[in-house]
C-alpha positions in Angstrom: -88.5 -46.5 -104.1 -85.5 -47.6 -101.4 -82.9 -45.7 -103.5 -85.2 -42.8 -103.9 -85.4 -42.9 -100.3 -81.9 -43.2 -99.7 -81.3 -40.4 -101.9 -83.7 -37.7 -100.3 -82.1 -38.8 -97.0 -78.5 -38.0 -98.3 -79.3 -34.8 -100.3 -80.7 -33.4 -97.2 -77.2 -34.4 -94.9 -75.6 -32.3 -97.6 -77.9 -29.4 -97.7 -77.1 -27.8 -94.5 -74.2 -26.5 -92.5 -74.4 -25.8 -88.8 -75.4 -23.0 -87.3 -72.4 -21.7 -85.5 -70.3 -20.8 -88.7 -68.8 -17.7 -89.1 -70.1 -15.2 -92.5 -66.8 -16.2 -94.1 -66.8 -19.7 -93.5 -70.3 -19.8 -95.2 -69.1 -17.6 -98.2 -68.9 -20.3 -100.6 -72.0 -22.3 -99.5 -74.1 -19.1 -99.5 -73.0 -18.7 -103.4 -73.6 -22.5 -104.4 -76.7 -22.9 -102.7 -78.2 -19.6 -103.6 -81.8 -19.3 -102.2 -84.5 -18.1 -104.4 -82.9 -19.9 -108.0 -86.3 -20.8 -108.6 -88.5 -18.1 -107.9 -88.9 -16.1 -110.9 -89.5 -19.6 -112.8 -92.9 -20.4 -114.4 -94.7 -22.9 -113.4 -95.3 -24.7 -116.6 -91.9 -25.8 -117.7 -89.2 -28.1 -116.4 -85.8 -27.3 -116.6 -84.1 -30.0 -118.4 -80.3 -30.9 -117.6 -78.3 -33.6 -119.4 -75.9 -35.4 -117.3 -73.0 -37.5 -119.2 -70.6 -39.5 -117.3 -67.2 -41.4 -118.2 -65.6 -43.7 -116.0 -62.2 -45.4 -116.8 -62.6 -48.0 -113.8 -66.5 -48.8 -113.8 -67.6 -48.0 -118.1 -70.6 -49.9 -117.2 -71.9 -47.4 -114.2 -71.0 -44.6 -116.4 -73.6 -45.7 -119.0 -75.7 -46.5 -116.4 -75.6 -42.6 -115.1 -75.7 -40.5 -118.3 -79.2 -39.2 -119.3 -81.2 -36.2 -118.7 -82.5 -35.2 -115.3 -85.9 -33.1 -115.5 -86.8 -30.4 -113.0 -90.5 -29.6 -112.7 -93.0 -28.3 -109.8 -95.6 -29.6 -107.9 -97.8 -28.4 -105.5 -98.6 -30.0 -101.9 -98.4 -28.9 -98.8 -95.4 -26.6 -99.7 -94.5 -26.2 -103.5 -92.2 -28.9 -104.4 -89.2 -29.2 -107.0 -89.2 -32.8 -108.3 -86.4 -34.7 -110.3 -86.5 -36.9 -112.7 -84.1 -39.4 -114.4 -84.9 -40.0 -118.2 -83.0 -42.4 -119.9 -83.7 -44.4 -123.4 -87.7 -43.3 -123.0 -87.5 -44.2 -119.4 -87.9 -42.6 -116.1 -87.1 -42.7 -112.6 -88.7 -40.2 -109.9 -85.3 -38.8 -107.9 -87.3 -36.8 -105.3 -89.2 -33.9 -103.9 -87.6 -31.1 -102.1 -89.1 -27.8 -101.5 -89.2 -25.1 -104.5 -88.7 -22.1 -101.9 -85.5 -23.7 -100.8 -83.7 -23.3 -104.4 -82.5 -25.7 -107.1 -82.2 -29.0 -105.3 -79.8 -29.8 -108.6 -76.8 -29.3 -107.3 -77.5 -31.4 -103.7 -78.2 -34.2 -106.9 -74.8 -33.2 -108.2 -72.6 -34.0 -105.4 -74.4 -36.8 -103.8 -74.5 -38.5 -107.7 -70.6 -37.6 -107.0 -70.4 -39.0 -103.6 -71.9 -42.5 -104.8 -69.7 -42.8 -107.9 -66.7 -42.3 -105.6 -67.7 -44.7 -103.3 -68.9 -47.0 -105.5 -65.3 -46.5 -107.8 -63.2 -46.2 -105.3 -64.2 -48.1 -102.1 -64.2 -46.2 -99.1 -67.5 -45.3 -97.3 -70.0 -42.8 -98.7 -70.5 -41.2 -95.3 -66.8 -40.0 -95.1 -66.8 -38.6 -98.9 -69.6 -37.0 -97.8 -68.8 -35.6 -94.6 -65.4 -34.2 -96.5 -67.4 -32.9 -99.0 -69.0 -30.5 -96.5 -66.5 -29.7 -94.7 -65.2 -28.6 -98.0 -67.9 -26.3 -98.4 -67.3 -24.7 -94.9 -63.6 -23.3 -96.4 -63.7 -20.2 -98.9 -62.6 -20.9 -102.6 -61.9 -19.0 -105.1 -64.2 -17.1 -106.9 -63.3 -16.9 -111.0 -65.9 -14.6 -113.1 -65.7 -15.3 -116.8 -68.2 -15.6 -119.9 -70.1 -18.5 -121.6 -72.4 -19.6 -124.5 -76.1 -19.4 -123.2 -78.9 -19.6 -125.8 -76.9 -18.2 -128.7 -75.8 -14.9 -126.3 -72.3 -14.5 -124.2 -73.2 -14.3 -120.6 -71.5 -13.3 -117.6 -70.7 -16.0 -115.0 -69.1 -17.2 -111.9 -67.4 -20.8 -110.8 -65.9 -22.1 -107.9 -63.8 -25.3 -107.5 -63.9 -27.0 -104.6 -60.9 -29.8 -104.2 -62.2 -31.6 -101.1 -59.6 -34.3 -100.6 -56.6 -32.3 -101.7 -55.2 -32.5 -98.1 -56.9 -35.9 -96.5 -54.1 -38.2 -94.8 -56.6 -41.4 -97.1 -55.8 -39.9 -100.7 -53.2 -42.5 -102.1 -55.7 -44.9 -101.1 -58.2 -43.5 -103.2 -57.6 -45.1 -107.0 -56.9 -41.6 -108.2 -59.9 -40.0 -106.7 -57.9 -37.5 -103.9 -57.3 -35.3 -107.0 -61.1 -34.9 -107.6 -62.2 -31.3 -108.3 -66.0 -30.1 -108.2 -66.2 -26.7 -110.3 -70.0 -25.5 -110.3 -70.3 -22.5 -112.7 -73.2 -20.2 -112.4 -74.7 -17.1 -114.0 -77.7 -15.3 -113.3 -78.9 -15.6 -117.0 -79.3 -19.0 -116.7 -82.8 -20.7 -115.5 -82.0 -22.0 -112.6 -78.9 -20.4 -111.9 -76.5 -23.3 -112.6 -75.0 -23.6 -116.1 -73.2 -26.8 -115.6 -71.9 -28.8 -112.5 -68.2 -31.0 -113.4 -66.5 -33.7 -111.6 -63.0 -34.3 -112.6 -60.8 -36.9 -111.8 -57.3 -36.5 -114.1 -56.0 -39.8 -115.8 -52.4 -40.1 -116.2 -52.7 -39.1 -120.0 -54.7 -35.6 -120.3 -57.3 -36.7 -122.8 -58.1 -39.9 -120.6 -59.7 -39.0 -116.6 -60.1 -41.6 -114.7 -63.6 -39.9 -114.0 -65.8 -36.9 -115.3 -69.5 -36.3 -114.2 -70.7 -33.0 -116.1 -74.1 -32.0 -115.1 -75.2 -29.2 -117.5 -78.3 -26.9 -118.0 -80.1 -27.9 -121.7 -83.2 -25.9 -122.2 -86.6 -25.0 -120.7 -89.5 -27.8 -121.6 -93.0 -27.4 -121.2 -94.3 -29.5 -118.0 -96.4 -32.6 -118.8 
């Protein structure tokens, strides 16, 4: 329960920006945190994502964090989007968020990377989270592309953030100064997000220091 409350608070901290920012400063944020992405989905189905983590510095943590994330819907004062972590037949509730706002999987992605970086490289999760929020107020290039989804080729849009590229403390981050956060989105994919990847390169190209791949898998009947 305490972990769930802490995660909810952290997600709330990531999910909002100061109101005084200009449209140009919020362009990347508005794309990544697009509103209404759950509006047209059937409420009797759950969105299933798979998270695959590798971490050469803390491999046990990578095993702990690899599993499925289910997004389902529930009624309350306002309709909720509920996130649940599943691994080896067990499950853990991650929190509930207003479904009207948009898909909370992106907040979950960013916050788990913040937690993993703090756990692996040391440093304050508050500092790391604030640098990610700062990166969201900058304009980053949007890259059009295509991807295979459900047996078809679909149009995608990708954005990569490098929140620590110019950070004065990057030398002490055990490689995480080179962290790249890439989100790939498509109107053809339920819930908008096709994949959300975090990557820290290693000395060898095929052996990263850290990699987290959170990817949409399928829709399943909601239990």
